[in-house]
Structures are given as C-alpha cells and as structure tokens.
Steps between C-alpha positions, in 0.01 A plus 500: 500500500596151386580493128606135480281301263503175309244445227464253217341471162457215257695563182422216265486126517671386820677831559459749784667833570571589862547873560717587801478854634707627790810409696552124463579393856370222724140626505463553128716196420268272695201641315668456159591138581144426609354652182739302277412177684129572449559566128682168467224321689247624243696329222674805356865384465642815337552807719643842423609702803463864403733715710408836347368626834785355706775748577699292748535138607672405824675172582187343645310600186768326292459187713127497424575534128744206524224300669265586213762389247535169685123450518461574129771242423336238723166558325650500147400862462670780311580831664606827338575844638427830331541872555791472743681823581881501481549455873279191511654360180842527662372349825365194316826472305716517814286246687495260204122512460532634145672178389174312555244750369433671170471876550334732251489876470121503471198291583416480130837339424455245780151408380621472141770258620238284671274514194786372280596223742151358561 
C-alpha cells in the first residue's frame, strides 16, 4: 500500500498549507514541488509546508525542498515549515535550509505569523 500523499488547503488570504505524508524521496518530492508551483500559479504567495506526516527525508527530498525555496524566492513568495520532527529539523539545519526558512512548531503558529505579516 502506498501511503505517500500531498494535499493542500487554503488558509486565509493568499496562504496555502501543503500537507506532506510519507517518506520524502524523489517520488514524493516531485509531487510536492508540483503542488507548490500550482499554488503559486493561482496567486497564493504564502505557503506552509506541514511535515507532521513526514518521518524521514532523504537527500533527493532535500534537493526538492531547496528547489521549492528557490522558486518561492523567484516568485517573491514566503515559505514556512511546521511540525518538523527532530530528525528533519536537524537535517534542515545541517544542510543550511533552515537559514532561509521560518520553522514553527505548529501549523497554527505558522498561520499566525503569516496573518501578522500580511
């Protein structure tokens, strides 16, 4: 059974939450990147990546996340992460990704940040 999923929801003016469930590798990473690009194309420049359902991220998954960070920057978007487990927090710290992204303990905190900054 394949338990990899990516789903989105609108969460206020110009903000979307992308929920990532499963092992973030090349297959899931490609799907996440596509979903984020579609969200940006609909004029929603603020995106929260919710990693609550993501236990592990491999190096290819990290490369997709870096690509998303770059795309968000090119499109003047704002990206935040939430609900990262300790392993993934450390992975993003070691790879330098965390220097470019705000990370929050919960989705509510990330959305409150966007609400204050809009």
